Structures are given as structure tokens and as C-alpha cells.
N, C-alpha and C positions, 0 to 999 in steps of 0.2 A: 504494500500500500504506500503510494507516494504521498507523504504528508505535506509536501510543498504545495500540492494541489488542493488540499483540504480547505484552507481558509476561503478560497474563492468559491469552492463547492458549497460550503456552508452558507455563504452570503446569498447564494441563489435559491436557498430553500425557504419556503414559506414558514416552516415551523421553527426556523432558527431565530432565537430571541435576541441575539447580540449584534444585529446588523449596525446599530448606531455606535458600536465601540471598536476602536482599532484593536485587531488581534495581535498579541505579542508572539504567541506560539501555540502549537497544537501537538499533543502527544497522545499515544495510544496507551491507555491504562489497563485494558484487557481486550481479549479478542477470542473468537472461536470460529472454526471452519464448519460449515454445514454442507454436507454432500447431497447433491441431487444427481440424477442420472447423467453421466458423462461430464460432470463439472462440479464446481463447488462455489459457494459465495461466503463472504466474511461478515460476521457480526462484530463490528469494532466499537469499543467504548472509548471515546476520545475526550480528553480534557482540554478545554479552551482557556488559555490565559490571555487576559486583556491588558492593555496598557494601564487601565484604571479599573477598579472594581474587583469583585470576587470571581474566581474561576467557575466555569460551568462544565457539566458533563453531558454529552449527547450520545445517543445510540445511532450508529451508522451501519445498517445492513448494506454492503456494497459489493460490487463485482467489477471486473475490468470492463472498460468501455469497448475494448476491441484488442486484437492481437498486436496491432502496430502502434498502440498508444499506451501511455501510463496514466491516462485520465481514469477517473472512477465514475461509476454511475450507480444510481439508487437501485439496489436489488429488488426493492418493492415494486418496481415497474414491471417485474417479471412474474407472471402467474405461477410458474413452477417454484420460485423462491417463496412466494407467499404460501403456497400449499405446504411446502416443506416446514415453514415456521409453525403453521397450524398443526401439522402432523406431530411435531415434537411435543406440543401441548397435549394433543389427543392421546398419543401413545405413552405419555408420561415418561419420555426419554430423558436421559442425562447426557450432556455433551461436555467433554473437557474444554476448559478455556485456559488462557495463558496463566492465570493466577487463581483459578477456582473452577467453577463448573456452571453450566446452564441447565436448569431443571424445569421440565414441563410438568404442570400440575393439572389434572382433570378431576373435577368434583363428581365422583361417581354416585349420584343419587338418581332415582328413576326419572324425574322430570328434567334432568340435565343431559339426557342422552338422545337427542333427536336423531332419527335415522337420516343419513346423508347419502347422496348419490355418489357414484364413482364413474368418471372423475368428478371431483367437487367443482362446481362453478364458482367463479370469482368475479366480484363486482366492487370496484373502488367507489367510495362515496365522493361525490363532487366537492363537498365542502371539506377542505383540509385546513385545520387551524394549527394548534400546537402539537398535534399528534397525527398519525396516519391510520385511518380506519378502513377496513375491508370486510365485505359481507361474503360469506361462503354459503352457497346453496340456498340463499335466502333464509337460512335457519340460524346461523350464528354470526357474530360480528367480532372481528379481531381488532383491537386497538393497540397499535405499536406506539409505545411511549418514546418520544424523541428526547426531550430534556429529562435527564435523570437526576434523582436526588437519593442520597444514602438514607437508609432507615425504612420503616414500614410504610408502604404506600397506602394512604387512607382509602383510596377508591377500592383497592384490592381487599384491604382489611374489612371495611364496612360491607362490601359486597359479599365477601366470604361469610361474614357473621350472619347476614340476613339469609343467605342461601342455606347455610348448614345448621343454624341454631334457632331460627325463627320460622314462622309460617307466613311472614309478610312476603307477598308475591306481586304487589303493585309496583314492580320495578322489573326491567330486563335482568333476568337472573344471571349472576356470575356463574360460569361453568368451568373456567380454567384460567391459568396464568402461566407466564414464562418468567422464571426468576433467575437472576444471576447471583450465585453464591460466591463469596470470596471477598478480598479487600475492597473491590469496586462494587460490592453487592448492591443490587437494585431490582425493582420490578421492571421487566422489559416490555411485557405485553399483558393485557387482560382480555379474556374472551367472555362474551355475554350472549345470552339468547337474543336473536334478532327479532324485533317486533315489526312485521310487515304492515305497510299501509297505515302507519301511525302518523298522527298530525302533531306538529310542534305546538305546544301550549301557548307560546308567545304569539305565533302567527294566528292561531285559532282565536285568541282573545282580541287581537288587533282587528281581525275580520269582523267579529261581532260588534266591537266598538265603532268600526267604520260604518256599519250598516244601521246602527241604532244610536239614538241619543241615550235615553234611559235603557239600561240593559233589560232584555226581556226576561220573563219569569223562568223560562227554560234554562237560560244561561245562569241565572242566579242559583237555580237548583244544582247546576254543575259546579258552581263555586262552593256550595255547601259540601258537595261530594269531595272536592279537592281539599277542603279543610278537614274532612273526615279522614282522607288518605294520609294527610300529614300527621294527624293525631295517632293514627294506627302505626305510622312509621316510628314516631317517638315512643310509643308503647313497646314496639318491637326492640328498638335500640336500648330501652331501659329494662329489658326482660331477664337479663342474666346477671344476678348478683355475684356469681362465682367467677366470672371472667374479669380479671383486673382491668383490661382495656375498655370494658363496657359497663362494669358495675356502677350503678348510680351512686353519687356522693352527695351528702347533704350540703345545702347552700348555707354558709355561715355569714355572720356580719362582715367578716374579713373579705369574703368574696364580693359582697355587695359594695363595700367601700372601694375595693380594688377596681371593679368594673366602672363604678361611678367616676373615680379619679381618672381612669383611662379615657373615658368619654370627654371629661372636662379638658383634659390635655389635648385631645384631638380637636376639640372645639376651638381652643386657642390657636392652634396651628392653622386650622382650616380658615377661620375668620380672618386671620392675618393676611392670607392670600386672597380670599374671595371678596373681602370688603373693599379692596382697591377697585374692583369692577362693580360691586354692589354695596355702596356705602350704607344703604338702608339696613343691612344686616347688623350693623353695630347697635342700632336701637333695639335689636332683638336679643342681643347677647345675654343680658341678665335673665330673661325668660328662659332661654335655652339652657343656661347654667342650672336654673331651677329644675328643669326637666331631668338633667343628669343627676342632680343632687337627690331628686326624689327616689331614684333607685336605691341609694344608700339608706333612705329613711323607711323603706318597706321592711316588714317583719321578716326576720330570717325564716327560711322554710322553702320547701320545694327541693329539687335535686338538680345537680349538674349531671348531664348525660352526654353521650356522643350525639352529635347533631349533623345535619347535612352540611351546614356551614356556608353554603353559597347558593341558597335556594331562591329561585325566581322562576317566572313562567317559562323561560327558556330551558329550564331543567325538568320540564314536565312534558308528557306526551298524552295524546288522546287516542285510544285504541279500542274499538268495539264499544264505544260509549263509556269507557272507563278511563280514569286518570292513572298514569304511571309516573313515578318520580325516579329520576336517574342522575348519574354523574355525581358520585360522592367524593370527588377529588378535592373539594374545598376551595377556598380562595387562593388562586395561583400565586398571589403576592406574598403569601405566608409560607413558612417552612413546614415540613411534614410534622415536626414536633408541635408547632402551634396549631396546625389543623387537627391534630389528634387530641387536643385538650378537650376535656369535658366542659360544657357550657350550659347556660340556660337554654332550654328548647325554644324560648320565646325569640331567640335570635333568628330562627328559621321563619317563625310567624311574621316577624318584622320584615324579613326579606321579601316574603310574598306580598305583604301589604304595599311595600314600596314598588313592587313590580306592577301592581294595578295602576298606580299613579303614573308610572312611566308609559304604560300602554295607552292610557287616556291622553297624556300629554303628547305622545308621538302622533296620535290620530289628529290632534288639533294642529300640530306643527305641519302636518301634511295636508292641511286645509279642511279637516273635519269640523263640523259644527260644534261649538262649545256646548257642553252639557255635563251634568254631574253623573258621570259613569262610575266614578271611584267609590263614592259612599255606599251605594247598594252592593257593589261587588265585595267591598271590605266586610260589610255587615254579614253577608251571606257566608263568606269564607270563615269568619270568626264563629258564626253560629255552628257550622259544621265541625270546626276544630274543638270548640268548647263542649259540644255534645259528645264527641268521640273521646274526650279526655276527662270527662266529669269524674272527680274523685282521684285522679292520677296523682301519685306522690311527687312527681317531678314538677308539679305546678304549685304556686302559692294557693293557700286555701281561700283567702279573701279576694273578692272581685276587684276591690280597689288596688290591692297589691299587684294583681295580674295586669291591670291597665297601666299602672304607674311604671312597672318594669317594661311592659311592651313599648310604651312611649319612649323610654330611655334607649331601648335597643333600636327603635326606629330612628331616633336621633343619631345613634352610632352609625347606622347604615347610610343615613343622609349625608353625614360628614364624609364618609368614604366615597359616596357618589360625587360630591362636589369636587373632591381632590382628583378623582379619576377623570371627570369631565374637563376640569381645567387643564389637565395634562394631555388628554387624548381627543376630546370632542368639545372644544370651547363653545360651539353653537348650542350644545345641549345642556350646558351648566345651569341655564335658567330653570330647568325642570326641578332639580333638587333645591335650588335656591328659593324658588317660589314655595316649595313645600316647607322649607325652614321658616319662611316668613309667615306661613299660615299656622305654624305649630303653636299649640296652646299647652299650658301647664295642666296636667290632669288634676281634677278636683277630688 
């Protein structure tokens, strides 16, 4: 593998996150050869050092571009290479690597073994973001993780927990994974059941909001169902007191104080930037601080549990009239350790409530008629969630504590949105800013 060619190769890849930074060097920290009939390709784990910032690791399945060149090309462009990767998982094979081994894991429970044709058909998904996803036989989907991080991958961990230790099936079930064991250890790929003809929850909601001012009753019933699914997800994630990674933990004063202080800190940083463009935010500062302080004033109680961590409508699917929740990767900007921390489940509730506001604002930005689409959607979603979680130990007992905490976590999400939009989509920053200006201190 000619490493001198790799920096330019990386810059051409959509999934490469370091395009803005000058690359100082690239080195291979582990590698394994995968044989396919008549040839082989390489799974290389490369570490990229930048002139500034922290190094990053990427997975590069590559093969020679031709006999007369030392250029490399993406092996995932080759159907036989893709089938070979999937077969390692399905056959639970182990391959030696330079400093460890690559291990295929297939979760052998009855509903995880769909019959597959031979040869297996291959279809690449058109949308490629930070990873590469491929559908086999329209039955399973392989996600090849490109940017790697040491430690337990939360998407694999949560997916495996739900599949093997709970009855929660309102998600594309995890059925396998490809792990790299050794000094450069990481999860290389995850395999889920593929849900055909599923509709993206974000696009579905946008379509309803575009066609209607006030959301129709049928849509509100679907929002109640979505709230119910989230409540069921939280109940499943809180169901095993004997698994240290998932066992619920009581919320103490210290937790509430720490979360409240963190939100106040984020408020200071965010307003320092956003107020230059929206000076009216300064008049709102004291009220927003009170929202965050309210979290610390609630009575201790409820439980910290594992949560989705980055829940919004884009992480949901509609299939056969039912909601599915997927992608347990968590917020990409946080480390694996941070994403695996137990937290209040109201963080997920707040994320979904914010998503309704984004959907409605997006419709208006695209010329849709102004209307209150958000309030009824929020109410319906919360009705479904509260009904599904009535008496749950992971929630505060008092309604006023529930609403006060929820407001604080909505504020936390809003501040994240403002910072994200300022950096990435300045034209959209007015969406969370307007929500901040509307925000009231819970009574």
C-alpha cells in the first residue's frame, strides 16, 4: 500500500472528516488481507496526523487500482469484496491482522437468520455520509464504519443489548458485527435487518406539515404512537439491573447540580457568540438561566439510564404503519465514553420535541403557510410517552419535576443547535434562536 497516495485519496472521500486540516502524515496501525477468488483486498486501519488537532483513525478497505499503477481504490466499489466482508460476519470467521485479529460476530437467534439467496444481491445506498452502507438481498444492511474510535461502540452495544436481552423490536434489529481485536481495536462494521419500503420520519413529518396547517387527527395519533415507542425503548434500556453498562442508577442532587451547571456554562458560551447577531437574546439571558437552575431545584429521584442520545425525527422510520427508532450511535461530536454515560431519559424526549419545531420551521422557510403545527404535535407525543411510562422508576414522580427537567434539557438541546447552526448553517440559526426567545420558565 503506497501511503504517499493516501492523503489525496482521503480528501476525495465523502466520509473523510479532516478535509479542512493539513495532513502531516498517515501511517498504517493495523491491516488484514481478505481473500476472494483469484485475488485479495486489504482492510487497512490508518492513523491520520494533522498539523493541528488530534489524530484520527479510519478504516480503508482497499485494493490496487490496476497492474500498472500504485494508486489504490475503494474495495467497497467491488461487489465481491462486499460479499466477502458480509460472509466473514455471517460465518463468524476470524482473520489474523498485523497486530491482532478481525472477528465476525453473528447473533444466532431465530428472528436474526433470514434466508438469503445465492449469490447474494448487493445494493449500495445512494446516501453516503460518515459511513458506507450496503443492502444485501434486500434483507440485511451492512454499515462499514469509516472513522474509528477505540472503546465500545455505542451503536453496537445498544443494538446488541436490545436484540439479545430485551423484547423491544421497534428498531432494525442488530444481527452481527465485525470487530477488530488488538491494540487498534474497534468496531469495523455492524449488520442490521433491513426494513424495506420504510419512510424516513423526518420526511414523513415534513410532508404532513406541508400539506396541512393544523396537523390532522390521524397524524396526531401517530405522534402518540411515536411517544409510546420511545417510552417502550426507555423501559427496555432500563430493564436489566445486573448489566453494569445498562443498570439504572438513581439520580442524586449531585447529578442535578452537575447537569444544571453544565447547561448554564453552555448558555454563557453560546450567548457570547449568538448575541452578536441576535442582541435580543441578552434580554432573555436571566430567564434562560432560571430554566437551567430549575433542574437543580427539582427533587432528587428518577434514574439515569442508557439513552438514544441523539434522537430526532431523522432517526425514526415508518414501516407498515408503525414507528421504528434506529441509529444508537449518539452525538458524533462526543467521545464513545461520553455517549455511553447514563443520563436522564428526558434528554431523548427533549430531542424529539425540538425536532417538531425544526420540521415546522423548515416548512415555513420553504414558503409554507405559518400555522401552529408544533403545539399539537408536542402534546400528542408527550401524551403517548407519559402513558407508556406511567409509574416508571426512571422518571420523576411529580409532574412539575418532569416538566421542569424537560424544559432544562430542551434548553440544553437548543444551545447545541445554535452552536451547530452558527458553524454549519448560518441561515438556519434563527430556528433555535426564535425558540430560545419564546422559552418560558416552567411554573
